[in-house]
C-alpha positions in Angstrom: 25.1 64.6 79.0 26.4 65.3 75.5 25.8 69.0 76.1 28.3 69.0 78.9 31.0 69.1 76.2 30.1 72.7 75.7 31.1 73.7 79.2 33.6 71.1 80.3 37.1 71.4 78.7 38.1 71.0 76.0 35.0 73.0 75.1 34.9 74.7 71.7 32.5 77.2 73.2 35.0 78.3 75.8 37.7 78.6 73.2 35.5 80.9 71.0 34.5 83.0 74.0 38.1 83.3 75.3 39.0 84.8 71.9 36.0 87.2 71.8 36.6 88.3 75.5 40.3 88.6 75.1 41.0 86.2 77.9 43.2 83.1 78.3 41.7 79.8 77.2 43.5 78.2 80.2 41.7 80.6 82.6 38.4 79.8 81.0 39.0 76.1 81.3 40.0 76.4 85.0 37.0 78.6 85.7 34.6 76.1 84.1 36.0 73.1 85.9 33.8 73.3 89.1 30.6 74.5 87.3 31.0 71.6 84.9 31.2 69.1 87.9 28.3 70.7 89.7 26.2 70.6 86.5 27.1 66.9 86.1 26.1 66.3 89.7 22.8 67.9 89.1 22.2 65.7 86.0 23.1 62.6 88.0 20.8 63.7 90.9 17.9 64.2 88.5 18.4 60.8 86.9 18.8 59.1 90.3 15.5 60.7 91.6 13.8 59.4 88.5 15.0 55.9 89.1 13.8 56.1 92.8 10.4 57.5 92.2 9.8 56.3 88.6 11.6 52.9 88.3 9.9 52.2 85.0 11.5 55.2 83.5 14.9 53.5 83.7 14.3 49.7 84.0 17.2 47.4 84.7 18.5 45.0 82.0 16.4 41.8 81.8 18.2 38.8 83.3 18.7 37.2 79.9 20.7 40.2 78.8 23.1 40.2 81.7 25.8 38.1 80.1 28.9 39.8 81.7 29.6 39.7 85.4 32.5 40.2 87.7 36.0 40.5 86.2 34.6 40.0 82.7 32.5 43.1 83.1 35.3 45.1 84.7 37.7 44.1 81.9 35.2 45.2 79.2 34.7 48.5 80.9 38.4 49.1 81.3 39.0 48.3 77.6 36.3 50.7 76.6 37.1 53.5 79.0 40.9 53.7 79.5 41.9 54.8 75.9 39.4 57.8 75.9 40.5 58.8 79.4 44.1 58.7 78.3 43.2 60.9 75.3 41.4 63.4 77.6 44.4 63.5 79.9 46.7 64.1 76.9 44.7 67.2 76.0 43.6 68.6 79.3 46.5 67.4 81.4 49.1 68.9 79.1 47.3 72.3 79.3 46.7 72.3 83.1 50.2 71.1 83.9 51.7 73.7 81.6 53.3 71.4 79.1 51.3 72.8 76.1 49.1 75.7 75.1 45.5 75.0 74.2 46.4 75.0 70.5 49.2 72.5 71.1 46.9 70.5 73.4 44.4 70.2 70.5 47.2 69.0 68.2 48.2 66.4 70.8 44.6 65.3 71.0 44.4 64.9 67.2 47.6 62.9 67.1 46.4 60.8 70.1 43.1 60.1 68.3 45.0 59.0 65.2 47.2 56.7 67.3 44.2 55.1 69.0 42.5 54.5 65.6 45.8 53.0 64.3 46.1 50.7 67.3 42.6 49.5 66.9 43.3 49.0 63.1 40.5 51.3 62.1 42.6 54.0 60.5 42.5 53.9 56.8 42.5 56.4 53.9 38.8 56.6 53.8 38.4 57.5 57.5 41.3 59.9 57.4 39.9 61.6 54.3 36.4 61.9 55.9 37.9 63.4 59.1 39.9 66.0 57.1 36.9 66.9 55.0 34.7 67.4 58.1 37.4 69.5 59.7 37.7 71.7 56.6 33.9 72.2 56.5 33.7 73.2 60.1 36.6 75.6 59.7 35.0 77.1 56.7 31.7 77.6 58.4 33.4 79.3 61.3 35.3 81.6 59.0 32.2 82.6 57.1 30.4 83.3 60.4 33.4 85.5 61.4 33.2 87.4 58.2 29.5 88.0 58.6 29.7 89.0 62.2 32.6 91.4 61.4 30.6 93.1 58.6 27.6 93.4 61.0 29.7 94.8 63.8 31.4 97.3 61.5 28.0 98.6 60.3 26.5 98.5 63.8 29.4 100.5 65.2 29.3 102.9 62.3 25.9 104.1 63.3 26.9 104.1 67.0 24.7 101.1 67.8 27.3 99.8 70.3 27.1 103.1 72.3 23.3 102.9 72.3 23.4 99.3 73.7 26.1 100.3 76.2 24.1 103.2 77.6 20.9 101.1 77.7 22.5 98.4 79.7 24.5 100.7 82.0 21.3 102.5 82.9 19.4 99.3 83.9 18.1 99.4 87.5 19.9 97.0 89.9 23.5 97.6 88.9 25.4 94.4 88.2 22.6 92.1 89.3 20.0 93.9 87.1 22.4 93.7 84.2 23.1 90.0 84.7 19.3 89.1 84.9 18.5 91.1 81.7 21.4 89.8 79.8 20.9 86.1 80.7 17.2 86.4 79.9 18.1 87.9 76.5 20.7 85.2 75.7 18.4 82.4 76.8 15.7 83.7 74.4 18.2 84.3 71.5 19.5 80.7 71.9 16.1 79.4 70.7 17.0 80.8 67.2 20.8 81.4 67.1 23.7 79.0 67.5 26.4 79.7 70.1 28.7 80.9 67.3 26.4 83.7 66.3 25.8 84.7 69.9 29.5 84.6 70.7 30.6 86.7 67.7 27.7 89.1 67.4 26.0 89.6 70.9 28.9 88.9 73.2 31.2 91.8 71.9 28.3 94.2 72.7 27.9 92.8 76.3 31.5 92.3 77.3 32.5 96.1 77.5 29.4 96.8 79.6 30.2 93.9 82.0 33.8 95.2 82.3 32.6 98.7 83.1 30.4 97.3 85.8 33.4 95.6 87.4 32.4 92.1 86.4 35.4 89.7 85.7 35.2 88.6 82.1 36.3 85.1 82.7 33.5 84.7 85.2 31.1 86.4 82.8 32.2 84.1 79.9 31.6 80.9 82.0 28.1 82.3 82.9 27.3 82.9 79.3 28.7 79.5 78.3 26.3 77.7 80.7 23.4 79.8 79.5 24.2 79.2 75.8 24.4 75.5 76.6 20.6 75.5 76.7 20.6 76.2 72.9 21.6 72.5 72.4 18.5 71.2 74.3 15.4 73.2 73.2 13.7 73.5 69.9 13.8 74.6 67.2 17.6 74.5 66.9 18.4 72.0 69.7 21.2 70.0 68.1 21.2 67.4 70.9 17.6 66.8 70.2 18.3 66.2 66.5 21.1 63.8 67.4 18.7 61.8 69.6 16.1 61.8 66.9 18.6 60.3 64.5 19.4 57.3 66.7 16.1 56.8 68.6 13.7 54.3 66.9 10.9 56.0 65.1 9.0 52.7 64.5 8.0 49.9 66.8 10.6 47.0 66.8 11.1 43.6 68.4 13.9 43.5 71.0 16.5 40.9 70.0 17.0 39.6 73.6 13.6 39.7 75.2 11.6 39.2 72.0 9.2 41.9 73.2 7.8 44.7 71.0 9.3 48.1 71.9 7.3 51.2 71.2 8.9 54.0 69.1 10.2 57.2 70.6 8.4 60.3 69.2 9.9 63.7 68.6 7.5 65.2 71.1 8.7 62.8 73.8 12.3 63.9 73.1 11.3 67.5 73.4 9.5 67.1 76.7 12.2 64.8 78.0 14.8 67.6 77.5 12.7 70.2 79.6 14.0 69.1 83.0 17.6 69.3 81.9 17.0 72.8 80.4 15.6 73.7 83.9 18.7 72.3 85.5 20.9 74.5 83.3 18.8 77.5 84.2 19.3 76.6 87.9 23.0 76.4 87.3 23.0 79.9 85.9 21.3 81.1 89.0 23.8 79.2 91.2 26.7 80.9 89.4 25.1 84.3 90.0 24.3 83.6 93.6 27.7 82.0 94.4 30.3 83.6 92.1 33.1 81.7 93.7 31.9 78.5 92.0 33.8 79.8 89.0 36.8 81.4 90.5 37.9 82.4 94.0 40.5 84.8 92.6 38.0 87.1 90.8 35.1 87.9 93.1 31.9 89.5 91.8 30.1 91.7 94.3 26.7 93.1 93.5 25.8 96.7 94.1 
């Protein structure tokens, strides 16, 4: 579910692609709203089917661990969920209502996060310095990727590589549908080895002009590419979500504090195989967007030749 952050606002992927495609971030956010909900529903459906047909895959808490019930449980959930939901509304609500631009919404989110940390008495100089350092690093990484992609694009266009790619894609059989099938296959394979930043800054500028000449709405195309690139977070060798899980999943057997039973470790191979169904779900979502273009936007229809 952590990969949903790449397609559900305030997604960084959508912000980057909006800049590359020359489209409004707000339009990209609105276009991704329904696909994000559908993808979430597909995830929930897969998990629910597992609990029905493979109950041992998601066992319930043992009775001795069920210490919270009724209002106590509801109060704990409210305390945990309400502040993050308010923060999300502060960012997305201000953008959708029209009170703020995406940049201003991001600033409101940063201020809101600082306020929450301050209210919980967790904001100190060390935490603030760490957040600022991490922000500076990420910004520097993005800038260097931009510099590298700009140099590549300049040389590539200097030898008319962009025209060669454009003619190649325009001459594909099947018109729009043939182009979408080839491009999505290409991006899916590239996502095994490249991060979404590299794909957005290097590959997408070569594909967008062809899509526009074929009459494909670029907001719709951007959402489609965003869902496709989302798979890069879930398959090896550069699946960041898999690395995150590896860092928190136990790699050695341990004794559970409540049940006193020995719990087997989670292997890296198990994490990889566990991600396969969710990658398949994302591929299914790509197919659904192509088959039913109105999932993204009813204002910009895509009709296949």
